[in-house]
C-alpha positions in Angstrom: -5.8 117.2 160.8 -4.3 116.1 157.5 -6.5 117.4 154.6 -6.8 113.9 153.0 -8.0 112.3 156.2 -10.6 115.1 156.5 -11.6 114.6 152.9 -12.1 110.8 153.3 -14.0 111.4 156.6 -16.3 113.9 155.0 -17.0 111.7 152.0 -17.9 108.8 154.2 -20.4 111.0 156.1 -21.8 112.5 153.0 -22.3 109.2 151.1 -23.8 107.6 154.2 -26.2 110.3 155.2 -29.5 108.5 154.4 -28.4 105.2 155.9 -26.9 106.8 159.0 -30.0 108.9 159.6 -32.1 105.7 159.5 -29.7 104.0 161.8 -29.8 106.8 164.3 -33.6 106.9 164.2 -33.7 103.1 165.0 -31.3 103.6 167.9 -33.2 106.6 169.2 -36.5 104.6 169.1 -34.9 101.9 171.3 -33.4 104.5 173.6 -36.6 106.4 174.0 -38.2 103.5 175.8 -37.9 102.7 179.5 -34.8 101.0 180.9 -35.0 97.5 179.6 -36.2 95.4 182.5 -38.9 97.9 183.5 -40.8 97.1 180.2 -40.9 93.4 180.9 -43.9 91.8 182.5 -43.6 90.1 185.8 -43.6 86.7 184.0 -40.9 87.9 181.6 -38.7 89.2 184.4 -39.2 86.1 186.6 -38.0 83.9 183.7 -35.0 86.2 183.1 -33.7 85.8 186.6 -35.0 82.4 187.6 -31.5 80.8 187.7 -30.0 83.6 189.8 -29.3 83.5 193.5 -31.4 85.3 196.0 -29.0 88.2 196.3 -28.8 88.7 192.5 -32.6 88.5 192.2 -33.0 91.3 194.7 -30.5 93.4 192.9 -31.9 92.8 189.4 -35.4 93.7 190.7 -34.0 97.2 191.5 -34.4 98.7 188.0 -31.9 101.4 188.7 -29.0 98.9 189.3 -27.1 97.9 186.2 -27.5 94.4 184.9 -24.7 93.7 182.4 -25.1 91.2 179.6 -22.1 89.1 178.7 -21.8 87.7 175.2 -19.0 85.2 175.1 -17.2 83.4 172.3 -15.5 81.0 174.8 -14.4 77.6 173.8 -11.4 75.7 175.0 -10.2 74.7 171.5 -9.2 78.2 170.5 -6.1 79.3 172.4 -7.2 82.9 172.2 -10.6 82.2 173.8 -9.7 79.5 176.3 -8.9 82.2 179.0 -12.5 83.4 178.9 -13.6 80.3 180.8 -13.4 82.1 184.2 -14.2 85.6 183.0 -18.0 85.5 183.7 -17.5 84.7 187.4 -14.7 87.2 187.7 -16.9 89.9 186.1 -19.9 89.0 188.3 -17.8 89.2 191.4 -16.4 92.6 190.4 -19.9 93.9 189.7 -21.4 92.5 192.9 -18.9 94.5 194.9 -20.4 97.7 193.5 -24.1 96.6 193.8 -24.6 95.5 190.2 -25.1 92.2 188.4 -24.1 90.4 185.2 -25.6 87.5 183.3 -24.2 85.5 180.4 -26.7 86.6 177.7 -25.5 84.0 175.2 -22.6 82.3 173.5 -21.6 82.7 169.9 -19.6 80.2 167.7 -15.9 80.7 167.4 -14.0 78.8 164.8 -10.3 78.9 164.3 -9.0 79.6 160.8 -5.6 78.2 162.0 -7.3 74.8 162.4 -9.3 74.9 159.2 -6.6 76.3 156.8 -6.6 74.2 153.7 -9.6 72.2 155.0 -13.2 72.1 153.8 -14.4 73.8 157.0 -12.6 76.9 156.0 -15.4 77.6 153.5 -17.6 78.3 156.6 -15.2 80.8 158.0 -16.4 84.1 156.5 -20.1 83.2 156.9 -19.5 82.5 160.6 -19.1 86.2 161.0 -22.8 86.7 160.0 -23.9 83.9 162.2 -22.1 85.5 165.1 -23.8 88.8 164.4 -27.2 87.1 164.4 -26.3 85.1 167.5 -25.3 88.3 169.3 -28.7 89.9 168.4 -30.5 86.8 169.7 -28.5 87.0 172.9 -29.4 90.6 173.5 -33.1 90.3 172.5 -34.3 89.5 176.0 -34.3 93.2 177.0 -32.7 92.2 180.3 -29.5 94.3 180.0 -28.4 97.9 180.6 -25.0 97.4 178.9 -23.0 94.7 177.2 -19.5 93.1 177.7 -18.2 91.3 174.6 -15.7 88.4 175.1 -14.2 87.8 171.7 -10.8 88.3 170.0 -10.2 86.3 166.8 -10.8 86.6 163.1 -14.5 86.7 162.3 -15.6 86.8 166.0 -14.9 90.5 166.8 -16.5 91.8 163.6 -19.5 89.6 164.1 -19.9 90.6 167.8 -19.7 94.3 166.8 -22.1 94.0 163.9 -24.6 92.4 166.3 -24.0 94.9 169.1 -24.5 97.8 166.7 -28.1 96.7 166.2 -28.5 97.5 169.9 -26.6 100.8 169.6 -28.6 102.3 172.6 -26.7 100.0 174.9 -23.2 100.9 176.2 -20.8 98.2 175.0 -17.2 97.3 175.9 -14.9 94.5 174.5 -12.8 92.6 177.0 -9.6 91.0 175.5 -7.7 88.1 176.9 -4.3 88.9 175.4 -1.6 87.2 173.3 0.3 84.0 174.3 3.9 84.5 175.3 6.5 84.4 172.6 7.6 80.9 171.4 9.5 79.8 168.4 10.4 82.8 166.3 8.2 83.5 163.3 11.2 83.5 161.0 12.2 80.0 162.1 8.6 78.8 161.7 8.4 80.0 158.1 11.9 78.4 157.4 10.6 75.0 158.5 7.4 75.4 156.5 9.3 76.1 153.3 11.7 73.1 154.0 8.6 70.9 154.4 7.2 72.3 151.1 10.5 71.2 149.4 10.4 67.8 151.0 13.5 68.5 153.1 11.9 67.9 156.5 9.2 65.5 157.4 5.7 66.0 159.0 7.0 65.3 162.5 9.6 68.1 162.3 7.0 70.4 160.9 4.6 69.6 163.7 7.2 70.2 166.3 8.0 73.7 164.9 4.3 74.6 164.7 3.7 73.4 168.3 6.7 75.5 169.5 5.1 78.5 167.9 1.5 78.0 169.0 2.1 76.7 172.4 -0.2 78.1 175.1 -3.4 80.1 175.8 -3.7 83.5 174.1 -3.8 84.8 170.6 -1.2 83.8 168.1 1.7 86.2 168.4 2.1 87.1 164.8 0.2 90.2 163.5 -2.7 88.4 161.8 -6.4 89.2 161.9 -6.9 88.4 165.6 -4.3 91.0 166.7 -5.4 93.4 164.0 -8.9 93.2 165.5 -7.5 94.2 168.8 -5.7 97.2 167.3 -8.8 98.3 165.5 -11.0 98.0 168.7 -8.7 100.2 170.6 -8.5 102.7 167.8 -12.3 102.8 167.7 -12.4 103.3 171.5 -14.1 100.0 172.3 -11.5 98.5 174.7 -9.8 100.0 177.7 -6.7 101.9 176.6 -3.5 99.7 176.3 -5.4 96.6 177.3 -5.2 94.6 174.0 -1.8 93.0 174.3 -1.5 92.1 178.0 -0.7 88.4 178.4 -3.3 86.0 179.9 -3.1 84.8 183.5 -1.2 87.9 184.7 -2.2 90.2 187.6 -2.5 93.1 185.2 -4.8 91.1 182.9 -7.1 90.3 185.8 -7.2 93.9 187.0 -8.1 95.1 183.5 -11.0 92.7 183.2 -12.4 93.8 186.6 -11.9 97.4 185.6 -13.8 96.9 182.3 -16.8 95.5 184.2 -16.7 98.3 186.7 -16.3 101.0 184.1 -19.2 99.6 182.0 -21.5 99.8 185.1 -20.6 103.5 185.4 -21.7 104.2 181.8 -24.7 101.8 181.7 -28.2 103.0 180.8 -29.0 103.1 184.5 -26.1 105.5 185.2 -26.2 109.3 185.4 -24.0 109.6 182.3 -24.8 106.7 180.0 -22.6 106.3 176.9 -24.4 104.3 174.2 -22.4 102.4 171.6 -24.0 104.5 168.8 -22.7 107.7 170.5 -19.1 106.3 170.3 -19.1 104.9 166.8 -19.3 107.3 163.8 -17.3 108.0 160.6 -14.3 109.2 162.6 -14.1 105.9 164.4 -13.8 104.0 161.1 -11.2 106.4 159.7 -9.2 105.9 162.9 -9.5 102.2 162.6 -8.3 102.2 159.0 -5.3 104.5 159.7 -4.2 102.4 162.7 -4.5 99.3 160.5 -2.4 100.8 157.7 0.2 102.3 160.0 0.8 98.9 161.7 0.7 96.8 158.5 -2.4 94.9 159.7 -4.6 92.3 158.2 -6.3 92.6 154.8 -9.3 90.8 156.3 -10.2 94.1 158.0 -10.8 95.5 154.5 -13.8 93.3 154.3 -14.8 93.3 157.9 -14.7 97.1 158.5 -16.9 97.5 155.4 -19.5 95.1 156.9 -19.2 96.7 160.4 -19.7 100.2 159.0 -22.8 99.0 157.2 -24.2 97.7 160.5 -23.7 101.3 161.8 -25.4 102.9 158.8 -22.1 104.0 157.2 -20.6 103.1 153.8 -16.8 102.8 153.4 -15.1 101.6 150.3 -11.7 100.2 149.2 -11.0 103.6 147.7 -11.1 105.0 151.2 -8.5 102.5 152.3 -6.4 103.4 149.3 -6.6 107.2 149.8 -5.7 106.8 153.5 -2.9 104.4 152.7 -1.2 106.9 150.4 -0.9 109.5 153.3 -0.4 107.1 156.2 3.2 106.0 156.9 4.1 102.5 158.0 5.2 103.0 161.6 5.3 99.4 162.9 7.1 96.2 161.8 5.4 93.1 163.3 5.6 89.7 161.6 4.9 89.0 158.8 6.1 92.6 158.1 9.2 92.1 160.3 10.8 89.8 162.8 9.0 91.1 165.9 5.9 89.6 167.3 3.0 91.4 169.1 4.6 91.0 172.5 7.6 93.0 171.2 5.2 95.6 169.8 3.6 96.0 173.3 7.0 96.2 175.0 8.2 98.9 172.5 5.4 101.2 173.3 2.2 99.6 172.1 -1.0 101.2 171.0 -0.6 104.3 173.1 2.7 105.2 171.4 1.4 104.4 167.9 -1.9 106.3 168.3 0.0 109.3 169.8 2.3 109.5 166.8 -0.6 109.3 164.4 -2.6 112.0 166.2 0.4 114.3 166.4 0.7 113.9 162.6 -3.0 114.8 162.1 -3.8 111.3 160.8 -6.2 110.1 163.5 -9.2 112.0 164.9 -8.2 112.8 168.5 -11.6 114.2 169.1 -13.4 110.9 168.4 -15.4 109.5 171.3 -14.2 106.4 173.2 -16.1 104.2 175.6 -13.5 104.9 178.3 -14.9 108.4 178.5 -13.6 111.5 176.8 -11.8 111.3 173.5 -9.1 109.2 171.8 -6.6 111.9 172.6 -7.3 111.8 176.3 -7.3 107.9 176.2 -3.7 107.8 175.1 -2.7 106.2 178.4 -1.4 102.9 179.5 -2.2 100.7 182.5 0.1 99.4 185.2 -0.1 98.0 188.7 1.1 99.8 191.8 0.8 97.9 195.1 -1.6 95.6 193.4 -3.9 98.4 192.3 -4.6 99.4 188.7 -3.2 102.8 187.7 -2.9 104.8 184.5 -0.1 106.9 183.2 0.5 108.8 179.9 1.6 106.5 177.1 5.3 106.8 176.2 6.1 109.2 173.4 9.4 107.5 172.5 9.8 104.1 171.0 11.8 101.6 173.1 12.7 99.7 170.0 13.0 101.5 166.7 13.1 98.2 164.8 9.5 97.7 165.9 7.8 101.1 166.2 9.1 104.3 164.7 8.1 108.0 164.9 6.6 109.8 161.9 10.0 111.4 161.3 11.7 108.1 160.7 9.2 105.8 159.1 9.6 102.2 157.7 7.7 103.3 154.6 6.1 106.5 153.4 2.8 104.8 152.7 0.6 102.3 154.6 0.5 98.6 154.1 -2.6 98.1 151.9 -3.2 99.4 148.3 -6.0 99.2 145.8 -5.3 97.6 142.4 -7.8 97.9 139.5 -7.9 97.4 135.8 -9.6 95.0 133.3 -9.7 92.2 135.8 -11.7 94.3 138.3 -10.7 95.7 141.7 -8.5 94.0 144.3 -6.3 94.7 147.3 -2.6 94.0 147.9 -0.8 94.1 151.2 2.5 95.7 150.5 4.1 96.1 153.9 5.8 92.7 153.9 6.6 92.7 150.2 10.0 93.9 149.0 9.5 97.1 146.9 11.5 95.4 144.1 8.5 93.0 143.7 5.8 95.8 143.6 5.7 95.6 139.8 5.2 92.1 138.4 4.5 90.9 134.9 4.4 87.1 134.1 2.4 84.5 132.3 -0.7 83.0 134.1 -1.0 79.6 135.6 -4.7 79.1 136.3 -6.2 76.8 138.9 -9.6 76.6 140.6 -8.5 75.1 144.0 -5.4 75.6 146.1 -4.9 71.8 146.1 -4.1 71.9 142.4 -0.8 73.9 143.0 1.2 71.3 144.9 1.1 68.7 142.0 2.2 71.3 139.5 5.1 72.2 141.8 6.2 68.6 142.3 6.2 68.0 138.6 8.5 71.0 138.1 6.0 72.9 136.0 6.3 76.0 138.1 10.1 76.5 138.0 9.7 79.7 136.0 8.3 83.2 136.2 4.5 82.9 136.7 1.4 84.5 138.2 -0.7 81.9 139.9 -4.4 82.7 139.3 -6.8 81.0 141.7 -10.4 81.6 140.8 -13.8 80.5 142.2 -12.7 81.4 145.7 -14.9 84.4 146.4 -17.9 84.6 148.8 -20.5 83.5 146.3 -18.4 80.6 145.0 -17.4 78.8 148.2 -17.5 81.3 151.1 -14.1 82.9 150.4 -11.7 80.7 152.3 -8.2 81.9 153.1 -5.5 80.4 150.8 -2.4 80.1 153.0 -1.7 76.6 151.8 -0.4 78.3 148.7 2.2 80.5 150.4 5.0 78.1 151.3 5.2 76.8 147.8 5.1 80.3 146.3 7.8 81.4 148.8 10.1 78.6 147.6 9.6 79.6 144.0 10.4 83.2 144.8 13.5 82.2 146.8 14.7 80.3 143.8 14.8 83.6 141.9 11.6 83.4 139.9 9.2 86.3 139.4 6.1 85.1 141.3 2.7 86.6 142.2 -0.8 85.5 143.2 -4.1 86.8 141.8 -7.3 85.5 143.4 -10.8 86.3 144.3 -10.1 84.5 147.6 -8.5 85.7 150.8 -5.1 85.6 152.5 -5.6 87.8 155.6 -3.1 89.2 158.1 -0.5 86.5 157.5 0.1 87.7 154.0 3.8 87.7 153.5 6.6 88.3 151.1 4.9 87.1 147.9 2.9 89.9 146.1 -0.7 88.9 146.0 -3.7 90.7 144.4 -6.5 89.3 146.5 -10.3 89.8 146.9 -10.6 90.3 143.2 -14.1 91.8 142.5 -16.2 90.9 140.6 -15.4 87.3 141.5 -15.4 84.4 139.0 -18.7 83.0 140.3 -20.4 86.4 139.6 -19.1 86.5 136.0 -15.9 88.4 136.8 -13.2 88.4 134.2 -10.9 86.5 136.5 -13.0 83.5 135.3 -11.8 84.1 131.7 -8.1 84.1 132.2 -6.3 81.2 130.5 -2.9 79.6 131.0 -0.2 81.8 129.4 -2.1 85.1 129.5 0.3 87.9 130.5 -0.8 89.3 133.9 0.6 92.6 135.3 0.2 94.1 138.8 1.8 97.4 139.6 1.6 98.9 143.1 2.9 102.3 142.0 0.2 102.8 139.3 -2.5 100.8 141.1 -3.0 98.6 138.1 -4.1 95.0 137.7 -4.6 93.8 134.2 -4.3 91.1 131.6 -2.6 92.0 128.3 -5.6 91.4 126.0 -7.9 93.7 124.1 -11.2 94.1 125.8 -13.2 92.6 122.9 -11.1 89.5 122.8 -11.2 89.0 126.5 -15.0 89.7 126.8 -15.8 87.2 124.0 -14.0 84.3 125.7 -16.0 81.6 127.3 -16.2 81.8 131.1 -14.7 78.9 133.0 -17.1 76.4 134.6 -17.1 76.5 138.4 -16.1 73.4 140.4 -18.9 71.2 141.5 -20.7 72.4 144.6 -20.0 70.4 147.8 -22.2 70.0 150.8 -20.0 68.1 153.3 -18.7 69.5 156.6 -21.8 71.6 157.0 -21.3 73.6 153.8 -24.8 72.7 152.6 -26.3 74.7 155.4 -24.7 77.9 154.0 -26.0 77.6 150.4 -28.5 80.5 151.0 -25.7 82.7 152.2 -23.7 82.0 149.0 -26.7 82.9 146.9 -27.3 86.3 148.5 -23.8 87.4 149.7 -22.3 90.6 148.5 -19.0 90.9 146.8 -15.8 91.4 148.9 -15.8 95.2 148.5 -19.3 95.3 149.9 -18.2 93.3 152.9 -18.8 89.7 151.8 -22.0 89.9 153.8 -25.3 88.1 153.5 -27.1 90.2 156.1 -27.7 93.5 154.3 -29.0 94.6 151.0 -27.2 97.1 148.8 -26.7 100.4 150.7 -28.4 103.6 149.6 -25.5 106.0 148.7 -25.9 109.8 148.7 -23.7 110.3 145.6 -22.9 114.0 145.6 -19.8 113.9 143.3 -18.5 112.1 140.2 -16.3 109.9 142.4 -19.2 109.1 144.7 -21.5 108.3 141.8 -18.8 105.9 140.6 -18.7 104.2 144.0 -22.5 104.0 144.0 -22.3 102.2 140.6 -19.7 99.8 142.0 -22.1 99.0 144.8 -25.0 98.4 142.5 -22.8 96.1 140.5 -21.9 94.2 143.7 -25.6 93.9 144.6 -26.5 92.5 141.1 
C-alpha cells in the first residue's frame, strides 16, 4: 500500500474512534436481538403481510426464510429511475424461486437536478438527501426485513439511501443499478450548441433539439456527473455487484444482474448461515477506496460533500484535507466527459470499473483487502459479468485498456494527480475540480465581479460588462443561505468569455457538481456568506487569486482592512416552490465541509496530532 494512502486511512480511523465505537455499539445492539420478524407480535406480523398472497404469507411466517425489504426511488420522470418500475416484481419472482420473499418497504423522493437547474426548486436539492435518509429509516422501521435492496442511482438519492441504510447497519444491504442510457448526441456538440445559445446565435428550438438528442431515453445521463460518480463510488465501496454499474437498461445482462443481486442478498441475509451486515462491509478503508476511485476517474465534486455525510452516518469523520492528500498521490486514469470526449458507455467498453480498480490496487492506492457485499474482498471482486447461453457468468476483469484515450494504466497517466484539490486562504476553504481544466488556467488572478444570484450574470454579459478578465464571485449560495443549489446556468456564459481569450474563474459558496468543466471554479467556499464568511465581504474590483499548485485562494487585502468591511446583506428569503418547508434545515445545516447536513450535530473528533486538532477546530467552526 502507498504510504500516504495508509496515513490518510489511519488518520480517519484515529480521529473517528469515539464516534465509530458508538456506531458499532448501536449496530451490535440491533444485531443482538432475534431475527426481525420473530420479535413482532402476531398483530404486528399480520399487518406486515396482510397484502401478500397466500404463498408469500406462508413463506414469511417461516422465520428462517429471508424476507427482503426493497426501498425504491422509482418515478417515471427521472430517466435513470424509470427502469425501476418493473424491478420489484422481477426481484420477487427471483426470490420466490429460491423460497424467499420480498416486499417494497417504502419509496423515497427522487428529484432531478437536470430538471431544476436554474429553477427555484433547485434550492431543495441538497436537503432532499436528508429527507431520503429519513424516508429510508421510516421504510425499514417495521422490523419485517432480513436484508435490504436499494433501488436508486442519481445525485442525492444514493447518498440519502446509504445514510438511511447505515442506521440499520445490522442488515445486509445491496444497491441495484439500472444503468446508463445509450449514447446520443456527443457531449462536445451539446456544449457547442449551449454556448451558441448563450451568445444568441441559435434559438431556443435548436437548443431544445440538441438537449433532447443528448438526453433521449431511459437510463442515467451518459456524461460523468454525480449520478455515474455515485455508481463508481458504490462499486468501490463494495455495495453493488462487480461490473454492474454501467450495463444499459432493458438488456438481458441487466435483467440477469438484477436477479443475481436479489439471489445473492438472500444468501447473505440475517437468516443465512453466513450473514454479511452492512456495518461489516463499510469502514474507513471503504471511504478511502471511494475517494481514490473518484479522484482517479475525475468524478463529481458533489461526492466531496456526500461522502462526508455518509461517513458521519457510519461513525466516521473525513475531511477535505483527506481528499486533497489522496488527490496528490492518485493519478488521473480516466477521461470521461466533462474531462474528455468519451461518455460512460465508452468507459464501460474500454474496461470499466474492474480495469480501473485493478490498476489502482496494483499501484497500492486502493485497499484490496476491504470487504465487499459480493463476499470476499475488493481484490477478489475485480471481475466482470457476461452471459453464456443465457446464464450469468463471471470472468477476471481485463488488465489492459481497450481504449487508451478513455482509460490508461498507471504507467501512462492523463495527469499525475487526481481531479480534485483543496484551496484555502483568507477567503476560507474550498474545492476545485482540476481534471477538466487546462493546466494553463490553474493559476488565475483577476478583479472580482460580485453577484448574489446566478440570474444576475446574464444581464451583465449582454451589456458587455464582462468582456474582460474577471473572477465571478457568487455569494449566498451555501447550505444555510438557500440550500446550496448547483450553478450550472453560469457555465455557458463563462465558457464564452474564456473562449474569447479572457482570464475567467468562478468563486462561490454554492455547488457545480460532476458537470464542472473547463472554467476554473473554487466552489463550496466555507465558511459561507450566510454564516459570516469573508466571501460576503468581497467587493467589485477586489483582486482575487486562485492557485492550484500552491493550494491558495485569497483576496489581495490586508486582514484588518478586509475584516473591518461591512458584510453584504443576504437576498430576501423566499418560500415559494416548497422552500418554506425547509427553513428549519437551513437554520441547523452544517457547512459544506461538514457534509451540508441537517441530520447530525458536530462530530466528536479524537484529535491526536496538531493536524487533527486543526481539523477539530474547523469542525467546531462549522458547527457554530
